[in-house]
N, C-alpha and C positions, 0 to 999 in steps of 0.2 A: 689251602683255602680255609678261611676262618669258618667257624661252625654256622654262623648265621648268614654268611655272605650269599651263598647260592639261593637260600630261601628268600631273603629280602630282595635280592637283585632281580631274580627271574620271575618272581611272583608279584612284584611291585605294581606293574601296570594293570594286570588282571584283577588283583585284589582291590585296588583303588576304584577301578571302573565298576566292578560288581557291587562294592559296598555303597558307592554313591547312588547307584540305581536302586538298591534296596532301601536306602534312607529316603530317597525321593518317591519310592513306591511306584516306579515306572520302569519295568525291566527292559522295555524297548527304547528307552531314551538313549540317544546317541551323543557321545561327547563331541565337543567342537575342537577344531584345531588349536584354539586357545587352551582348552582343557588338557589336551595331550602335551602341549608345551609346558603347562604348569606342572603336570605330573613329572615330566623330565627335569624340570627345575628343582623340584623337591628331592628327587632321586640324586641328582648331581650335587645338591647341597648337603647331602647326608641326613636328611630328615627321615627318622625311622618310619617304617611302614606302619607300625602301631600308632605313632603320633598322627599320621595322616588319617587313619581310620577313626581314631578318637576325636580328632578335630571335626571331621565330617559329622559325626554323631552329635557333638555339642552344638555345631552350627544349626543343624536341623531342629534340635531341641529348642533353641532360642527362637527359631523361625516359627515353630508350632505354638510357642507360648505367646506370640504376638496376637493382640486382639484383632488387628486388621492384617489380613494376608491377601492383598490385592494382586500380588504377583507370585508365581511359582518360582522356585529356585531352579534356574536354568543354566548354571555354570558352577564348576568347582571353585572358581574364583570367589564365590560367595563365602566359601569355607576357609579362605586363606588365613584370616586372622586367628581363627580357632586352631587351625593346624599349627601355626607358628607358636601359639601359646602352649599347645600340648607338647610340642617338641622341646620347648624351653623347660616345661615342668618335668619331662622325662629326663632331660639332661641333668637335673639336680636331684633326681631320685636315686635310690640304691639300685645297683645293677640287678637285672632279673636273672633267673636261673638259665644257664645256656641251653639252647635247643639242640637236639641231635642234628648232626650235619646232614643237610638235605642234598640229594643227588640232583644233578642238572635235569631240568624238565624236558630234555630232548636227547635223542640217541646220537651216537657218533655219525650215523648215516645222515641224519638231519643236519648236523653241524657241517659235514662235508658238502652237502648239497647247497646249504646257505652260502658257503664260501665260493663254491663253483658258480652259482647263479650270479652272485654279486660281481665276481670277476668278469663274467660274461657280459653283464649289463654295462660295466665300465668300458670293456673293449669295444662294445657295439657303438659307442659314441664316436669312435674313430679319432679321438683326441689323444695325442701322445702323452699329455700330462696325466690323463686318467688311465692310460695304458700302464704307466709306471705303478700306479696304485693297484691295478689289476695284477701286475706281476708280483707285488708284495703279498697280495691275497693268495695267489697261486703257490707262493713259497710256504705260506702257513698251511695251505691245503696239502702240500706234499709231505708235511709232518703232522697231519691232522690228528693221528692217534695220540701223539705226545702232547700236542696243544690242548686236546680234549681233557687231558688229565690235570691241566692247570688253567682252568677257564678264567680265573681272576687275572692272571698275567696276559692271557690271550686277549681278554677284553681291553686291557690297557693298550696293547698293540693295535687293535682294531679301532679304538677310540682315537688314537693318534693319527691313523690313516684317514679316518673320517674328518678329523680337523683339517688335514691337508686337503682333502677333497672339497670341503666347504670353502677354504681359502681360494682354491682354483675357481670354483663356481661363482664365488663373489666377484672375482676379477673379470668374469665373462658377463656379469649382469649389467644391463644398461640402466640409464637413469629412470626411464619410464617404468621398468619392471620393479625397481626399488621403490618408487613412489607409490605404485599400486599396492605393493606389499605393506607399506607403512599406513596407507589409508585403511586397508583392511584391518590391520592391527589396532589402529585408533578406534575404529568402529566397535570392534569386539571388546576392547579393554576399557573403554570410557566408563561404563557403569561401575567398574570395580577398582578404579584407581585409588579411591579413598580408603580401600581396605588393605592396601599393601604399602610397605615401606619403599623408599627410593631404591635401595639395593635389590629388593625383590622384583620391583618393576623392571629394572635394568636387565636382570637375568632372564625374566620372563620374555621381555621384548627380544632379546638375543635368541632365545630358544625358538620363539615363534617365527622369527624372520629366517632362521636357518632351516627350519622344517619346510617353510613355504618355498625357500630357494631350491632345496633339493627336490621337492615335489615338482616344481615348475620345470626343472632341468631333467626330470625323469632319471634321477640318480638314486642308487640304493642307499639305505641306511646300513651302516657296517657294524654297529654295535650289536652284540648278542642279545641285548634288551629287545630287539625287534625280531628275534628268531622265535616266532610263536606258531 
């Protein structure tokens, strides 16, 4: 496991959430489904955690410097341009000193419990297709100690299983459900479309629709990113 992988991967969600709340000066502010999808988009695109935090700070600095502040910043999407700029700047900078390897922020027992619950949730659907994914999770669980020692490879396996699960769920989705999801997406995303590139928007739309799909079907997220 690379020295920064565990730290950046498992702390990504929490660090971004808490940093945005501090920058906004409202610790009780809850991020929206669009915000969660955006965080996952940045993570999956390889945007460094430090770039996201820097971009949030720069976005709020610009907002505070405005003479007219008729609206509060209510979404991470407001910071998207500055996050991208910070990521590009960091990509061209000299590499920073390596951080000490960080341990996983959960114990073996928590890891095993996560796998067991996810497999149980899938089996409870009674769908044979989801049952096959549950069996794959149980195979990982049977070798949990070994898999715990190589979380990066385990995460690849879990992500592949989640992709398969999403494909199955999408095949079960009817037209009305898809239409309702897209309407919700358009409503949330409309104020921020001008702040993102077409590829960014496409990835964000995909992440948002996948999250909503799994939530509506009461299916578990399998990535260790959600083991918190």
